C-alpha positions in Angstrom: 0.1 -0.1 0.0 1.2 3.5 -1.2 0.1 6.7 0.8 0.5 10.2 -0.5 0.6 13.6 1.3 0.0 16.9 -0.4 1.2 19.9 0.9 3.9 18.0 2.8 6.1 20.8 3.8 3.3 22.9 5.4 2.4 23.1 9.0 -0.5 20.8 8.6 1.4 18.0 6.3 4.3 17.8 8.7 2.2 16.9 11.4 0.1 14.7 9.5 3.4 12.7 8.7 4.6 12.7 12.5 1.9 10.7 13.1 1.5 8.6 9.8 5.0 7.3 10.0 3.8 5.5 13.3 1.1 3.7 11.4 2.6 2.9 8.1 6.0 2.3 7.1 8.0 5.5 5.8 8.9 3.7 2.9 5.6 3.2 1.4 5.1 7.2 2.5 4.9 9.6 -0.7 4.9 13.4 -0.8 4.1 16.2 -2.9 5.6 19.3 -2.8 6.6 22.7 -5.3 10.1 23.2 -4.1 12.6 20.5 -4.1 14.5 22.6 -1.6 12.0 22.7 1.0 11.2 18.9 0.7 14.9 18.1 1.1 14.6 17.4 4.6 11.4 14.8 4.1 13.5 13.2 1.0 16.5 13.0 4.0 14.1 11.4 6.4 13.3 8.3 3.8 9.9 9.7 2.5 9.6 9.4 -1.4 9.4 13.1 -3.0 7.5 14.1 -6.0 8.1 17.6 -7.2 4.5 18.8 -8.9 2.4 22.0 -9.2 -1.3 21.5 -8.5 -1.7 24.0 -11.6 0.6 21.3 -13.8 -2.4 18.2 -13.7 0.7 16.3 -15.7 3.1 16.7 -12.9 -0.1 15.7 -10.6 -0.7 12.4 -12.7 2.7 11.2 -12.7 3.0 11.9 -8.8 -0.1 9.8 -8.4 0.7 7.0 -10.5 0.9 4.1 -8.4 -0.4 5.6 -5.0 -3.5 4.1 -3.5 -4.3 6.3 -0.7 -4.7 10.1 -1.2 -4.8 12.8 1.4 -5.6 16.0 -0.5 -4.3 18.8 1.8 -6.7 21.8 0.8 -4.4 24.5 -0.9 -4.6 28.5 -0.3 -7.1 30.5 -1.6 -6.8 32.2 -4.9 -7.2 29.5 -7.4 -8.3 26.7 -5.0 -10.9 25.4 -7.0 -9.0 24.8 -10.3 -5.8 23.2 -8.6 -7.9 20.8 -6.9 -9.9 19.5 -9.4 -6.8 18.7 -11.5 -5.6 17.2 -8.2 -9.1 15.2 -8.1 -8.7 14.4 -12.3 -5.2 13.5 -12.1 -5.7 11.0 -9.2 -8.9 9.5 -11.0 -6.8 9.2 -14.3 -3.7 7.9 -12.1 -5.6 5.0 -10.5 -5.7 6.4 -6.4 -8.3 4.2 -4.8 -9.1 6.1 -1.9 -9.2 9.9 -1.1 -9.2 11.9 2.1 -10.0 16.0 2.1 -9.2 18.5 4.5 -12.6 20.1 4.2 -14.2 23.2 6.1 -17.0 22.7 9.3 -20.5 21.9 7.7 -19.4 22.9 4.4 -22.3 21.6 2.3 -24.8 24.4 3.9 -22.5 26.7 5.5 -22.7 30.4 5.0 -19.3 31.4 5.5 -17.1 32.3 2.6 -14.4 29.9 3.5 -17.1 27.5 3.1 -17.3 27.5 -0.6 -14.2 26.0 -2.2 -14.6 23.5 0.2 -18.0 22.6 -0.7 -16.6 22.7 -4.8 -14.1 20.2 -3.8 -16.5 17.9 -1.7 -19.0 17.7 -4.8 -15.8 17.0 -7.5 -14.5 14.9 -4.9 -18.1 12.7 -4.8 -18.6 13.3 -8.5 -14.9 11.3 -9.3 -16.1 8.2 -8.4 -13.3 7.4 -6.0 -14.2 6.1 -2.5 -13.7 9.2 0.1 -13.8 10.3 3.6 -14.4 14.2 4.0 -12.2 15.9 6.8 -14.8 18.8 7.5 -11.9 20.5 10.2 -13.7 23.1 12.4 -11.2 25.5 14.0 -7.4 25.1 15.0 -7.0 26.7 18.4 -3.1 28.5 16.4 -5.6 30.6 14.5 -6.2 32.1 17.9 -2.8 33.0 18.6 -3.0 36.9 17.5 -5.4 37.4 19.8 -4.1 35.8 22.5 -0.6 37.3 22.2 -2.7 41.0 22.3 -4.5 39.6 25.4 -1.2 38.7 27.1 0.0 42.2 26.5 -3.2 43.8 27.9 -4.8 41.9 30.3 -8.3 41.5 27.6 -9.1 39.1 24.8 -10.9 41.6 22.6 -13.6 39.7 20.3 -16.8 40.7 18.6 -18.4 37.1 18.1 -20.6 37.5 20.8 -22.3 34.2 22.1 -21.0 32.6 19.1 -19.1 29.2 19.9 -16.0 27.1 17.9 -14.9 23.6 18.3 -11.4 24.7 19.1 -8.6 21.9 18.9 -4.8 22.0 18.2 -3.5 21.3 14.4 -1.7 18.5 15.6 -5.2 16.5 16.6 -6.4 17.5 13.2 -3.4 16.2 11.7 -3.5 12.9 13.9 -6.9 12.5 12.5 -5.7 12.8 9.1 -3.2 10.3 9.3 -5.5 7.5 10.9 -8.0 8.2 8.2 -5.3 7.8 5.6 -3.9 5.2 7.1 -6.6 3.0 6.5 -6.4 0.6 9.6 -10.2 1.3 9.9 -13.1 2.3 7.9 -14.9 5.6 8.6 -17.8 7.2 7.1 -17.9 9.5 4.0 -17.9 12.7 6.0 -16.5 13.5 9.3 -17.2 16.6 11.2 -14.1 17.1 13.3 -14.6 19.7 16.4 -13.6 20.2 19.5 -16.6 20.8 22.4 -18.0 24.5 20.9 -17.1 26.9 23.5 -17.5 30.5 23.8 -14.6 33.4 24.3 -15.9 34.0 27.5 -14.6 30.4 28.0 -11.9 30.5 25.7 -10.4 33.5 28.3 -11.2 31.7 30.8 -8.9 28.5 30.0 -6.3 31.0 28.9 -5.9 32.9 32.0 -5.8 29.2 33.4 -3.2 27.5 31.5 -0.6 31.3 31.6 -1.3 32.2 35.1 -2.4 35.7 34.5 -5.3 37.6 34.9 -7.1 38.0 31.3 -10.7 38.9 30.5 -12.8 38.4 27.9 -14.1 42.0 26.4 -16.8 42.0 23.9 -16.2 45.4 21.8 -17.1 47.0 18.1 -15.3 45.8 15.0 -13.0 49.1 14.8 -11.5 48.0 18.2 -11.1 44.5 17.5 -9.1 45.6 14.0 -7.1 48.1 16.0 -6.1 45.8 18.8 -4.5 43.5 16.6 -2.9 46.2 13.7 -2.0 47.6 17.3 0.0 44.4 18.1 1.8 44.3 14.9 -0.8 42.2 12.7 -1.2 44.0 8.7 -4.5 45.6 8.9 -5.9 43.1 6.1 -5.1 40.1 7.9 -6.9 41.8 11.1 -9.6 42.0 8.7 -9.9 38.5 7.9 -10.0 37.5 11.6 -12.8 40.2 12.1 -14.7 38.2 9.0 -14.3 35.3 11.4 -15.5 36.6 14.0 -18.8 37.2 12.3 -18.8 33.6 11.1 -18.4 32.5 14.5 -20.9 34.9 16.1 -23.4 33.4 12.8 -22.9 29.8 14.5 -20.9 28.6 11.6 -18.1 27.0 13.7 -20.6 25.4 16.6 -20.8 21.8 15.7 -21.2 19.5 17.9 -20.0 16.0 16.8 -18.3 13.3 18.6 -16.7 12.2 15.4 -13.2 13.4 16.3 -12.8 11.4 19.7 -13.8 8.3 17.9 -11.4 8.6 14.9 -8.3 9.7 17.6 -10.0 6.8 19.8 -9.0 9.0 22.5 -10.4 12.4 23.8 -9.0 15.8 22.7 -6.8 17.8 24.7 -8.4 20.4 27.2 -8.0 24.0 26.3 -6.1 24.7 29.1 -3.6 22.2 28.6 -3.9 23.1 24.4 -2.9 26.6 25.3 0.0 25.2 27.5 1.5 23.3 24.9 1.1 26.2 22.1 2.8 29.1 24.6 5.4 26.7 26.1 
């Protein structure tokens, strides 16, 4: 059995490999990268490296030939729909027998702009006829680090999401789930909603305060103050605006997903938020 991980030089891909190599032989693990230079450490570690570009379907087909099980890690926004379609088409032409894909919470019905490309990709995978499992990832706790950094400086965690909740968990845990599904030792449903227990920012702030031993209070604020809080802490304004948009999504319940799929895949409870913050901030 041959396995391939796309986006392997990125943070998620690297964490996936860390888990996957404990489940299957490294000699059976292939990785896709755009740069030989970035992939060099992985080649030295024993992984089989394929250099390809998502916009070059022929290079993808060559990389996927001989691969049994494929993890398609979603690429960056922009030309993502075309890139994902090329990867799916190449996988079908190459004879890949299983695809798992990192999607977004409730992608088929979500109102979030972020869900659009994922919804397209899910449909394309289903239309391909290749057996699949979709990993609908909720939200990385790491995504809150800009807010956390500002809170550690000011003693207040600013948010605009009101009582909205998200199913935060560590990126590492999402990657571990992806590796377990890719390894194929167990059979999973076609759709997995991977979400931590949904909590609001008041609860998140309480966990942060406990993890750091500092007095940090949640502070609901307006859009302008939220963005200023981030830009004052060296975050570029376009990035701060993106975080503001996510606040709106959380306010609207986009990430409020009740599911025990995550723990079923991992076979254990998720890391409690206090411990997760300690892991991130150590």
